[in-house]
VEXLUM-627823 format. One record per residue (C-alpha): x, y, z; chain; residue number from 0; residue in three letters. Coordinates in Angstrom, 3 decimals, padded with zeros to 6 digits. Example, Ala and Ser with C-alpha at 12.3 -4.5 7.8 and 13.67 -1.06 7.14 Angstrom:
<<012.300,-004.500,007.800>,A,0,ALA>
<<013.670,-001.060,007.140>,A,1,SER>
//
This chain:
<<000.992,029.024,-010.423>,A,0,MET>
<<001.248,027.613,-006.958>,A,1,ALA>
<<004.183,024.495,-006.679>,A,2,ASP>
<<001.294,021.690,-004.929>,A,3,PHE>
<<002.891,018.591,-005.409>,A,4,ALA>
<<004.275,017.653,-002.180>,A,5,PHE>
<<002.097,018.996,000.300>,A,6,LEU>
<<-000.527,016.925,002.463>,A,7,SER>
<<-003.611,016.127,002.128>,A,8,VAL>
<<-004.344,018.394,005.158>,A,9,VAL>
<<-002.111,020.801,003.602>,A,10,GLU>
<<-004.157,021.237,000.605>,A,11,LEU>
<<-007.331,020.758,002.393>,A,12,ALA>
<<-006.452,024.223,004.239>,A,13,ARG>
<<-005.566,026.127,001.111>,A,14,LEU>
<<-009.253,024.757,-000.290>,A,15,LEU>
<<-010.586,026.276,002.744>,A,16,ARG>
<<-008.628,029.694,002.722>,A,17,GLN>
<<-009.714,030.219,-000.536>,A,18,LYS>
<<-006.430,030.224,-001.974>,A,19,LYS>
<<-006.525,026.734,-004.267>,A,20,ALA>
<<-009.615,026.036,-006.239>,A,21,SER>
<<-010.366,021.822,-007.097>,A,22,ALA>
<<-009.711,022.848,-010.565>,A,23,THR>
<<-006.146,024.553,-009.765>,A,24,GLU>
<<-005.530,021.288,-008.476>,A,25,LEU>
<<-006.740,019.263,-010.361>,A,26,ALA>
<<-004.923,021.137,-013.540>,A,27,THR>
<<-001.958,020.461,-011.814>,A,28,TYR>
<<-001.794,016.877,-011.117>,A,29,PHE>
<<-002.576,016.087,-014.914>,A,30,LEU>
<<000.383,018.290,-016.302>,A,31,ASP>
<<002.215,016.671,-013.735>,A,32,ARG>
<<001.367,013.076,-014.219>,A,33,LEU>
<<001.718,013.681,-017.667>,A,34,GLU>
<<004.876,015.154,-017.847>,A,35,ARG>
<<007.068,013.369,-014.321>,A,36,VAL>
<<004.950,010.076,-014.782>,A,37,GLY>
<<006.616,008.568,-017.622>,A,38,PRO>
<<009.657,008.785,-015.770>,A,39,ARG>
<<009.393,005.945,-013.409>,A,40,PHE>
<<006.565,003.986,-015.185>,A,41,ASN>
<<004.173,004.759,-012.471>,A,42,ALA>
<<000.982,005.681,-014.623>,A,43,VAL>
<<-000.972,003.915,-017.257>,A,44,VAL>
<<-003.898,006.332,-017.657>,A,45,THR>
<<-004.384,009.660,-016.840>,A,46,VAL>
<<-008.172,010.762,-016.638>,A,47,THR>
<<-008.288,014.029,-017.340>,A,48,ARG>
<<-011.970,014.836,-018.532>,A,49,GLU>
<<-013.453,013.446,-015.486>,A,50,ARG>
<<-010.810,014.842,-013.129>,A,51,ALA>
<<-011.611,018.290,-014.568>,A,52,LEU>
<<-015.346,016.750,-014.251>,A,53,ALA>
<<-015.375,016.745,-010.690>,A,54,GLU>
<<-013.352,018.949,-010.081>,A,55,ALA>
<<-015.728,021.936,-011.445>,A,56,ALA>
<<-018.259,020.676,-009.525>,A,57,GLN>
<<-016.044,020.653,-006.133>,A,58,ALA>
<<-015.756,024.002,-006.952>,A,59,ASP>
<<-019.365,024.434,-007.402>,A,60,ARG>
<<-019.795,022.674,-003.974>,A,61,GLU>
<<-017.266,024.819,-002.149>,A,62,ILE>
<<-018.698,027.521,-003.744>,A,63,ARG>
<<-022.087,027.476,-002.065>,A,64,GLN>
<<-020.527,026.086,001.643>,A,65,GLY>
<<-021.383,022.671,001.036>,A,66,LYS>
<<-018.106,020.203,002.221>,A,67,TRP>
<<-018.144,017.387,002.286>,A,68,ARG>
<<-014.913,016.255,004.245>,A,69,SER>
<<-011.521,016.455,004.237>,A,70,PRO>
<<-010.836,015.028,001.342>,A,71,LEU>
<<-013.410,017.721,-000.718>,A,72,HIS>
<<-011.437,018.618,-004.068>,A,73,GLY>
<<-008.112,017.166,-003.441>,A,74,ILE>
<<-006.517,014.539,-006.252>,A,75,PRO>
<<-005.913,011.442,-005.965>,A,76,TYR>
<<-005.212,007.757,-008.094>,A,77,GLY>
<<-005.025,004.672,-008.091>,A,78,VAL>
<<-003.909,001.088,-008.346>,A,79,LYS>
<<-005.016,-000.256,-011.963>,A,80,ASP>
<<-006.419,-003.587,-010.656>,A,81,LEU>
<<-009.822,-001.045,-009.237>,A,82,LEU>
<<-012.639,-000.828,-011.358>,A,83,ALA>
<<-012.947,003.029,-013.189>,A,84,THR>
<<-016.053,003.433,-015.043>,A,85,LYS>
<<-015.404,004.284,-018.730>,A,86,ASP>
<<-011.309,003.745,-018.368>,A,87,TYR>
<<-009.731,000.912,-018.867>,A,88,PRO>
<<-008.518,-001.128,-016.284>,A,89,THR>
<<-005.485,-002.999,-016.935>,A,90,THR>
<<-004.842,-005.091,-014.218>,A,91,TRP>
<<-001.009,-004.256,-015.011>,A,92,GLY>
<<-001.011,-007.406,-017.769>,A,93,ALA>
<<-001.084,-007.071,-021.606>,A,94,GLU>
<<-004.187,-009.594,-021.629>,A,95,PRO>
<<-005.806,-006.949,-019.981>,A,96,TYR>
<<-005.150,-003.784,-021.725>,A,97,ARG>
<<-008.249,-002.163,-023.568>,A,98,GLN>
<<-010.563,-004.469,-020.066>,A,99,GLN>
<<-013.586,-001.970,-019.408>,A,100,LYS>
<<-015.805,-002.035,-016.571>,A,101,PHE>
<<-019.219,-000.219,-016.247>,A,102,VAL>
<<-018.831,000.705,-013.022>,A,103,SER>
<<-016.538,002.001,-010.390>,A,104,ASP>
<<-015.501,-000.145,-007.474>,A,105,ALA>
<<-016.603,000.249,-004.100>,A,106,THR>
<<-013.732,002.168,-003.150>,A,107,VAL>
<<-013.884,004.469,-005.603>,A,108,ILE>
<<-016.794,005.307,-005.191>,A,109,GLU>
<<-016.645,006.474,-001.314>,A,110,ARG>
<<-013.815,008.717,-001.644>,A,111,VAL>
<<-015.881,010.387,-004.645>,A,112,GLY>
<<-018.867,010.570,-001.925>,A,113,ALA>
<<-016.073,011.975,000.415>,A,114,ALA>
<<-015.170,014.467,-002.708>,A,115,GLY>
<<-011.849,013.567,-003.754>,A,116,ALA>
<<-010.660,014.118,-007.229>,A,117,VAL>
<<-009.707,010.987,-009.819>,A,118,LEU>
<<-006.943,012.002,-011.820>,A,119,VAL>
<<-005.290,009.260,-012.254>,A,120,ALA>
<<-004.924,004.530,-013.358>,A,121,LYS>
<<-001.115,003.999,-012.040>,A,122,LEU>
<<000.515,001.057,-012.703>,A,123,ALA>
<<001.408,-002.342,-010.991>,A,124,MET>
<<003.276,-004.840,-011.653>,A,125,VAL>
<<000.787,-007.192,-013.802>,A,126,GLU>
<<-001.672,-009.406,-012.058>,A,127,LEU>
<<-000.151,-008.151,-008.675>,A,128,ALA>
<<002.665,-010.328,-008.642>,A,129,GLY>
<<000.286,-013.714,-008.935>,A,130,GLY>
<<002.508,-015.279,-011.342>,A,131,MET>
<<005.233,-015.398,-009.027>,A,132,GLY>
<<007.416,-012.878,-010.351>,A,133,TYR>
<<011.221,-012.483,-009.519>,A,134,ASN>
<<012.056,-009.031,-010.876>,A,135,GLN>
<<011.393,-005.348,-011.306>,A,136,ALA>
<<010.559,-005.794,-015.229>,A,137,ASN>
<<006.511,-007.206,-015.162>,A,138,ALA>
<<004.300,-005.129,-016.312>,A,139,SER>
<<003.514,-003.095,-019.976>,A,140,PHE>
<<004.533,-000.323,-018.784>,A,141,THR>
<<008.091,-001.233,-017.366>,A,142,GLY>
<<010.044,-001.686,-014.179>,A,143,PRO>
<<007.748,000.620,-012.031>,A,144,GLY>
<<010.923,003.462,-010.511>,A,145,LYS>
<<011.620,005.073,-007.475>,A,146,THR>
<<011.605,008.518,-007.999>,A,147,PRO>
<<014.966,008.589,-005.342>,A,148,TRP>
<<016.716,006.729,-007.932>,A,149,ASN>
<<015.704,005.277,-010.672>,A,150,PRO>
<<017.979,002.851,-011.382>,A,151,ASN>
<<015.964,001.800,-008.669>,A,152,TYR>
<<012.727,-000.195,-008.005>,A,153,TRP>
<<009.783,001.250,-006.654>,A,154,SER>
<<008.595,-002.048,-004.948>,A,155,GLY>
<<005.523,-004.046,-006.187>,A,156,GLY>
<<002.724,-004.767,-006.309>,A,157,SER>
<<001.782,-001.252,-005.772>,A,158,SER>
<<004.724,000.215,-007.610>,A,159,SER>
<<002.566,003.134,-009.670>,A,160,GLY>
<<001.109,004.337,-006.091>,A,161,PRO>
<<004.192,004.067,-004.266>,A,162,GLY>
<<006.682,006.097,-007.240>,A,163,ALA>
<<003.206,008.275,-007.952>,A,164,ALA>
<<003.224,009.645,-004.443>,A,165,VAL>
<<007.331,010.339,-004.133>,A,166,ALA>
<<007.575,012.239,-006.990>,A,167,ALA>
<<004.371,014.312,-005.772>,A,168,GLY>
<<001.865,013.747,-009.268>,A,169,LEU>
<<-001.186,012.632,-006.343>,A,170,VAL>
<<-001.332,013.846,-002.712>,A,171,PRO>
<<-002.314,009.946,-002.185>,A,172,PHE>
<<-003.011,007.081,-003.686>,A,173,ALA>
<<-004.809,003.800,-002.940>,A,174,ILE>
<<-003.156,000.383,-003.169>,A,175,GLY>
<<-003.520,-003.110,-002.193>,A,176,SER>
<<-001.508,-005.772,-000.817>,A,177,GLU>
<<-001.997,-009.628,-000.519>,A,178,THR>
<<001.416,-010.281,000.689>,A,179,SER>
<<003.509,-007.061,001.350>,A,180,GLY>
<<002.242,-005.034,-001.427>,A,181,SER>
<<001.214,-001.648,000.302>,A,182,ILE>
<<004.608,-001.961,002.815>,A,183,LEU>
<<006.802,-002.672,000.152>,A,184,THR>
<<006.155,000.428,-001.857>,A,185,PRO>
<<006.048,002.783,000.495>,A,186,ALA>
<<009.384,002.104,002.002>,A,187,ALA>
<<010.725,001.790,-000.712>,A,188,TYR>
<<009.813,004.854,-002.149>,A,189,CYS>
<<009.965,007.266,001.282>,A,190,GLY>
<<005.784,007.725,001.872>,A,191,VAL>
<<003.624,006.122,004.194>,A,192,THR>
<<001.716,003.360,003.508>,A,193,GLY>
<<-001.195,001.622,005.436>,A,194,LEU>
<<-002.557,-002.173,005.160>,A,195,ARG>
<<-005.616,-002.088,006.688>,A,196,PRO>
<<-007.068,-005.126,008.253>,A,197,THR>
<<-008.747,-007.597,005.891>,A,198,TYR>
<<-012.277,-007.227,005.358>,A,199,GLY>
<<-012.009,-002.887,006.626>,A,200,LEU>
<<-012.687,-002.212,002.992>,A,201,VAL>
<<-014.420,-003.396,000.612>,A,202,SER>
<<-012.999,-005.122,-002.398>,A,203,ARG>
<<-016.110,-005.070,-004.688>,A,204,HIS>
<<-014.798,-003.961,-008.173>,A,205,GLY>
<<-010.526,-004.584,-007.073>,A,206,ALA>
<<-008.990,-007.789,-009.266>,A,207,MET>
<<-008.821,-010.446,-007.045>,A,208,ALA>
<<-005.747,-012.241,-006.324>,A,209,LEU>
<<-006.481,-014.077,-003.121>,A,210,ALA>
<<-009.860,-013.001,-002.404>,A,211,TRP>
<<-009.501,-014.430,001.168>,A,212,THR>
<<-005.977,-012.611,001.906>,A,213,MET>
<<-006.621,-009.295,-000.105>,A,214,ASP>
<<-006.304,-006.106,001.007>,A,215,LYS>
<<-006.935,-002.273,-000.123>,A,216,LEU>
<<-005.056,-000.079,001.450>,A,217,GLY>
<<-004.062,004.174,001.615>,A,218,PRO>
<<-000.497,005.813,000.228>,A,219,LEU>
<<000.543,008.897,001.381>,A,220,GLY>
<<002.533,011.798,002.955>,A,221,ARG>
<<001.968,011.326,006.153>,A,222,SER>
<<000.246,008.483,008.895>,A,223,ALA>
<<-002.101,011.720,009.288>,A,224,GLU>
<<-003.482,011.527,005.579>,A,225,ASP>
<<-003.598,007.803,005.563>,A,226,CYS>
<<-006.123,007.907,008.179>,A,227,GLY>
<<-008.210,009.925,006.839>,A,228,ILE>
<<-008.218,008.591,003.468>,A,229,VAL>
<<-008.726,005.359,005.229>,A,230,LEU>
<<-011.744,006.276,007.100>,A,231,PHE>
<<-013.264,007.303,004.008>,A,232,HIS>
<<-012.555,003.805,002.509>,A,233,MET>
<<-013.773,001.852,005.725>,A,234,ALA>
<<-017.242,-000.123,006.368>,A,235,GLY>
<<-019.412,-002.459,005.222>,A,236,LYS>
<<-020.594,-003.526,001.828>,A,237,ASP>
<<-023.240,-005.065,000.304>,A,238,PRO>
<<-021.220,-006.483,-002.598>,A,239,LYS>
<<-018.373,-007.369,-001.075>,A,240,ASP>
<<-019.663,-010.641,001.600>,A,241,PRO>
<<-016.128,-010.274,003.190>,A,242,SER>
<<-016.435,-006.280,004.367>,A,243,SER>
<<-017.444,-005.608,008.244>,A,244,VAL>
<<-019.034,-002.881,009.825>,A,245,ASP>
<<-016.482,-002.328,012.514>,A,246,ARG>
<<-015.728,001.135,014.863>,A,247,PRO>
<<-014.493,004.333,013.363>,A,248,HIS>
<<-010.632,003.212,012.696>,A,249,PRO>
<<-009.078,006.171,014.092>,A,250,LEU>
<<-010.397,005.898,017.870>,A,251,THR>
<<-008.247,006.208,019.800>,A,252,PRO>
<<-007.049,003.842,022.281>,A,253,SER>
<<-008.377,003.650,025.732>,A,254,PRO>
<<-005.071,002.454,027.050>,A,255,SER>
<<-003.488,006.417,025.447>,A,256,ARG>
<<-005.761,008.672,027.133>,A,257,ARG>
<<-004.041,008.131,030.124>,A,258,GLY>
<<-000.538,009.278,028.885>,A,259,GLY>
<<000.803,005.365,029.177>,A,260,THR>
<<003.335,004.483,027.321>,A,261,LYS>
<<002.826,002.240,024.495>,A,262,PHE>
<<003.762,-001.104,025.142>,A,263,ARG>
<<006.392,-002.201,021.668>,A,264,ILE>
<<007.409,-005.432,020.874>,A,265,GLY>
<<010.212,-006.012,018.922>,A,266,VAL>
<<010.364,-009.442,017.203>,A,267,PRO>
<<014.312,-011.643,017.717>,A,268,LYS>
<<016.485,-011.204,014.760>,A,269,GLY>
<<014.805,-008.212,013.222>,A,270,ALA>
<<018.022,-006.362,012.774>,A,271,ASP>
<<020.724,-008.786,012.522>,A,272,LYS>
<<022.016,-009.617,009.267>,A,273,ASP>
<<020.281,-007.147,007.328>,A,274,ILE>
<<021.499,-004.396,005.488>,A,275,GLN>
<<023.940,-001.749,007.795>,A,276,ALA>
<<021.932,001.216,007.357>,A,277,GLU>
<<018.399,-000.130,007.457>,A,278,VAL>
<<019.525,-001.513,011.180>,A,279,ALA>
<<021.013,002.047,012.475>,A,280,ALA>
<<017.917,003.992,010.807>,A,281,ASN>
<<015.594,001.165,013.090>,A,282,PHE>
<<017.243,001.365,016.250>,A,283,ARG>
<<017.406,005.589,015.712>,A,284,GLN>
<<013.539,005.816,015.244>,A,285,ALA>
<<012.802,003.711,018.330>,A,286,LEU>
<<014.722,005.965,019.822>,A,287,LYS>
<<013.130,008.787,018.943>,A,288,VAL>
<<010.111,007.337,020.313>,A,289,LEU>
<<011.398,006.601,023.692>,A,290,GLU>
<<009.726,008.446,026.419>,A,291,ASP>
<<006.401,007.293,025.132>,A,292,ARG>
<<007.044,003.778,024.383>,A,293,VAL>
<<008.253,001.191,026.378>,A,294,GLU>
<<010.134,-001.652,024.030>,A,295,VAL>
<<010.104,-005.582,024.756>,A,296,VAL>
<<013.201,-006.630,022.613>,A,297,GLU>
<<013.614,-009.788,021.539>,A,298,ASP>
<<010.222,-011.114,021.252>,A,299,VAL>
<<009.204,-014.823,019.258>,A,300,GLU>
<<006.255,-015.309,017.023>,A,301,LEU>
<<004.019,-018.033,017.611>,A,302,PRO>
<<006.397,-020.816,015.667>,A,303,ASP>
<<003.518,-021.768,012.741>,A,304,LEU>
<<003.692,-022.774,008.977>,A,305,PRO>
<<002.741,-018.913,007.793>,A,306,TYR>
<<004.879,-019.034,004.944>,A,307,GLY>
<<003.361,-022.112,003.243>,A,308,ALA>
<<-000.084,-021.564,003.900>,A,309,VAL>
<<000.190,-018.078,002.369>,A,310,ALA>
<<001.703,-020.410,-000.272>,A,311,GLY>
<<-001.122,-022.594,-000.589>,A,312,MET>
<<-003.750,-019.867,-000.524>,A,313,ILE>
<<-002.668,-017.701,-002.771>,A,314,ILE>
<<-001.492,-020.781,-005.378>,A,315,ALA>
<<-004.675,-021.887,-004.889>,A,316,ALA>
<<-007.408,-018.823,-005.087>,A,317,GLU>
<<-004.936,-016.601,-008.540>,A,318,GLY>
<<-005.440,-020.410,-010.196>,A,319,ALA>
<<-009.305,-019.872,-009.594>,A,320,SER>
<<-009.094,-015.677,-010.382>,A,321,ALA>
<<-007.190,-016.148,-013.373>,A,322,PHE>
<<-008.382,-019.855,-015.057>,A,323,GLU>
<<-008.535,-018.618,-018.385>,A,324,ASP>
<<-006.031,-017.192,-018.200>,A,325,LEU>
<<-003.959,-020.477,-017.585>,A,326,LEU>
<<-006.656,-022.513,-019.594>,A,327,LYS>
<<-006.653,-020.456,-022.742>,A,328,ASP>
<<-002.278,-019.943,-023.527>,A,329,GLY>
<<-003.199,-015.396,-023.058>,A,330,ARG>
<<-000.842,-016.114,-020.207>,A,331,LEU>
<<002.147,-016.242,-022.548>,A,332,SER>
<<001.398,-013.172,-023.332>,A,333,GLN>
<<003.035,-011.616,-019.949>,A,334,LEU>
<<005.859,-009.275,-019.718>,A,335,THR>
<<008.073,-011.043,-017.195>,A,336,ALA>
<<009.456,-014.305,-018.428>,A,337,PRO>
<<008.637,-015.814,-015.670>,A,338,GLU>
<<005.041,-014.899,-014.867>,A,339,ASP>
<<004.263,-017.162,-019.055>,A,340,ARG>
<<004.714,-020.225,-016.705>,A,341,THR>
<<004.593,-019.254,-013.399>,A,342,GLY>
<<001.217,-019.694,-012.262>,A,343,GLY>
<<000.608,-023.150,-014.153>,A,344,TYR>
<<001.914,-025.419,-011.082>,A,345,PRO>
<<-001.396,-023.827,-009.264>,A,346,ALA>
<<-003.329,-025.784,-010.769>,A,347,LEU>
<<-002.376,-029.106,-009.440>,A,348,ALA>
<<-002.529,-027.564,-005.818>,A,349,VAL>
<<-005.961,-030.579,-004.551>,A,350,SER>
<<-008.699,-029.067,-002.846>,A,351,ALA>
<<-007.760,-030.864,000.511>,A,352,PRO>
<<-004.689,-029.055,000.578>,A,353,ASP>
<<-006.472,-025.726,000.075>,A,354,TYR>
<<-009.598,-026.382,002.323>,A,355,LEU>
<<-005.975,-027.890,004.834>,A,356,ARG>
<<-004.843,-024.785,004.870>,A,357,ALA>
<<-007.780,-022.254,005.379>,A,358,LEU>
<<-008.693,-024.970,008.583>,A,359,ARG>
<<-004.827,-024.162,009.626>,A,360,VAL>
<<-005.401,-020.835,009.309>,A,361,ARG>
<<-008.000,-020.326,011.743>,A,362,ARG>
<<-005.466,-021.596,014.924>,A,363,PRO>
<<-003.024,-019.424,013.108>,A,364,MET>
<<-005.269,-016.363,013.223>,A,365,GLN>
<<-006.049,-016.907,017.155>,A,366,ARG>
<<-002.652,-017.958,018.442>,A,367,ALA>
<<-001.004,-014.557,016.141>,A,368,LEU>
<<-004.038,-012.362,018.232>,A,369,ASP>
<<-003.148,-014.000,021.441>,A,370,ASP>
<<000.573,-012.552,021.038>,A,371,PHE>
<<-000.705,-009.550,020.128>,A,372,LEU>
<<-002.529,-009.128,022.824>,A,373,LYS>
<<000.790,-008.532,024.734>,A,374,LYS>
<<001.828,-005.695,023.014>,A,375,PHE>
<<000.582,-002.141,021.540>,A,376,ASP>
<<002.383,-003.378,018.301>,A,377,ALA>
<<005.554,-005.042,017.034>,A,378,LEU>
<<008.153,-002.767,015.206>,A,379,ALA>
<<010.492,-004.063,012.174>,A,380,VAL>
<<012.133,-002.047,009.536>,A,381,PRO>
<<009.813,-002.678,006.932>,A,382,THR>
<<011.803,-004.191,004.399>,A,383,ARG>
<<015.362,-006.048,005.245>,A,384,THR>
<<017.230,-003.605,002.324>,A,385,THR>
<<016.823,-000.824,000.529>,A,386,VAL>
<<014.936,-001.036,-003.120>,A,387,ALA>
<<016.534,-003.562,-005.617>,A,388,ASN>
<<018.516,-002.516,-008.761>,A,389,PRO>
<<015.914,-002.937,-012.079>,A,390,ILE>
<<017.993,-004.526,-013.828>,A,391,ASP>
<<019.043,-007.898,-011.592>,A,392,LYS>
<<016.226,-010.146,-010.320>,A,393,PRO>
<<015.576,-010.172,-007.054>,A,394,PHE>
<<017.656,-012.870,-005.517>,A,395,ARG>
<<020.600,-011.231,-007.273>,A,396,ASP>
<<019.821,-007.467,-006.221>,A,397,GLY>
<<021.577,-007.005,-002.127>,A,398,TRP>
<<023.170,-010.210,-001.908>,A,399,PRO>
<<024.616,-011.072,001.730>,A,400,GLY>
<<021.537,-010.485,003.712>,A,401,VAL>
<<020.645,-013.238,005.822>,A,402,THR>
<<018.713,-011.859,008.998>,A,403,GLY>
<<015.452,-010.343,009.710>,A,404,GLY>
<<012.207,-011.190,011.309>,A,405,ALA>
<<009.349,-011.722,008.497>,A,406,ASN>
<<006.855,-009.758,009.491>,A,407,VAL>
<<005.426,-009.421,006.355>,A,408,ILE>
<<004.138,-012.558,005.648>,A,409,GLY>
<<002.748,-014.288,008.605>,A,410,PRO>
<<000.408,-010.716,009.715>,A,411,THR>
<<-000.351,-010.571,005.637>,A,412,ASN>
<<-001.779,-014.530,005.766>,A,413,VAL>
<<-003.639,-013.674,009.241>,A,414,VAL>
<<-005.236,-010.891,008.051>,A,415,GLY>
<<-003.744,-008.313,010.759>,A,416,VAL>
<<-003.066,-004.519,010.109>,A,417,PRO>
<<000.447,-002.755,009.538>,A,418,GLY>
<<001.890,000.853,008.666>,A,419,ILE>
<<005.559,001.402,007.181>,A,420,SER>
<<006.829,005.164,007.602>,A,421,VAL>
<<009.836,007.001,006.268>,A,422,PRO>
<<012.411,006.883,008.777>,A,423,ASN>
<<016.046,008.021,007.048>,A,424,GLY>
<<017.969,006.528,004.157>,A,425,PHE>
<<020.866,003.921,003.002>,A,426,GLY>
<<023.231,002.874,000.261>,A,427,VAL>
<<022.808,004.906,-002.443>,A,428,GLN>
<<020.268,007.465,-001.458>,A,429,GLY>
<<017.408,005.245,-001.338>,A,430,LEU>
<<014.789,005.075,001.477>,A,431,PRO>
<<014.290,003.165,004.323>,A,432,THR>
<<011.215,002.338,006.123>,A,433,GLY>
<<010.353,001.632,009.939>,A,434,LEU>
<<007.026,-000.880,010.172>,A,435,SER>
<<004.452,-001.397,012.539>,A,436,PHE>
<<002.137,-004.055,013.103>,A,437,THR>
<<-001.104,-004.055,015.170>,A,438,SER>
<<-004.132,-006.714,016.072>,A,439,ARG>
<<-006.898,-006.996,013.993>,A,440,ALA>
<<-008.928,-003.362,013.605>,A,441,PHE>
<<-006.225,-001.747,015.554>,A,442,ASP>
<<-005.503,000.450,013.083>,A,443,GLU>
<<-006.017,003.849,015.771>,A,444,GLY>
<<-002.912,002.846,017.527>,A,445,LYS>
<<-001.067,002.765,014.150>,A,446,LEU>
<<-001.579,005.754,012.901>,A,447,ILE>
<<-001.407,007.467,016.700>,A,448,ALA>
<<002.260,005.387,016.249>,A,449,LEU>
<<002.932,007.130,013.263>,A,450,GLY>
<<001.605,010.361,013.752>,A,451,ARG>
<<004.038,010.347,016.520>,A,452,LEU>
<<007.456,009.071,014.971>,A,453,TYR>
<<005.900,012.390,012.379>,A,454,GLN>
<<005.550,014.631,014.280>,A,455,GLU>
<<009.518,014.135,016.130>,A,456,ARG>
<<011.029,013.908,012.852>,A,457,THR>
<<010.831,015.330,009.359>,A,458,ASP>
<<011.760,012.232,007.029>,A,459,TRP>
<<008.284,012.213,005.552>,A,460,HIS>
<<008.913,015.359,003.688>,A,461,ARG>
<<011.828,015.260,002.536>,A,462,ARG>
<<011.446,015.490,-001.492>,A,463,GLN>
<<013.372,014.000,-004.249>,A,464,PRO>
<<015.343,015.975,-006.733>,A,465,VAL>
<<013.073,015.891,-009.624>,A,466,ILE>
<<014.406,018.357,-012.614>,A,467,ALA>
//
């Protein structure tokens, strides 16, 4: 059988169109690989073999008739196990919900399914998407997520399974979620591309809620081009999700790029100071690769606002409401990480006035950050200040001595703007590093363009871990 493991969506779609592979052949290949390789990285919860083969057979019938739905037609994929899937468990990564089932699919699964994609797996995640305050990799009943580059190190959270599954060639793309770093972090730690969309661009109907005014769903894939294709088929207004919005095509190029002008890139003050040396060096080298197409503005300073306090208050209050039954009936004690068994209770003390004050503060915060981002096409930072954490140590003990860097993930998540992480090299222990771009709300087109430009000039996104 042909080796499809590390081919991109674009490459697999070409094989299907050229009739050099069938959807059933692709589905069978990735199903077998999920079952054989997935357990090594604690990346898989459920392999959806029966559904996948039925969807693949339908795709093959349509393709033979010349009925092409989209570039995703016949392409296998996996989803983070907080997305409802008809007739299969949706566990939220947590023991108390291990047998939970829903009667219908989440909207994003319906949408990529309508584009012809073939669901092959529900992928592992940190229990309750990290809502109980975990401080270690072992915070899921599936065990600690492991990066395929070195299984002694974490694949990142809370989309641990999607990151590892794409990196290990178990699926061509996956759908994850981010409230405060949960797409970009596993993308960086696993050496894949992750795209966090603007809040509201993608419906979250059928997705577990952690903080419903901050949660976002987005793709992880082999390239920025792949992520852009997937996002296009995920995005759009959904009557079942009142927070979703109807916006123009997320891949529409920026008018300023059509004339060939340079991207104006801001680098926050201290972005590569007092971080791991290899991470800093890879960041500077990445900017150098793009130097003829970008104008870099150094030492820019984000508006000095209480992003962390506001995000913490919102996540605590909304998470306590979302998991109220778990907190009140004692099932929190069934969670895997010891700190998660008590971590949600302090949130019950958050008062309504404090929560509402945080929401009110966020509005001027959004305006201030948008005014700041207007000056640039994007901000650029190392996605994370270190490579992946060791799986056997608490996060605080993973890489001592790293005290610097610019906190962009937190502020940009609380205001809901998009970001992308692309692989840009390797650091200690042969672990991947990431380059991240952030833009104004609904400027995903710029992020995808920057990611594609970088990946046209480098091959980091084509590197493959050695998997026996």
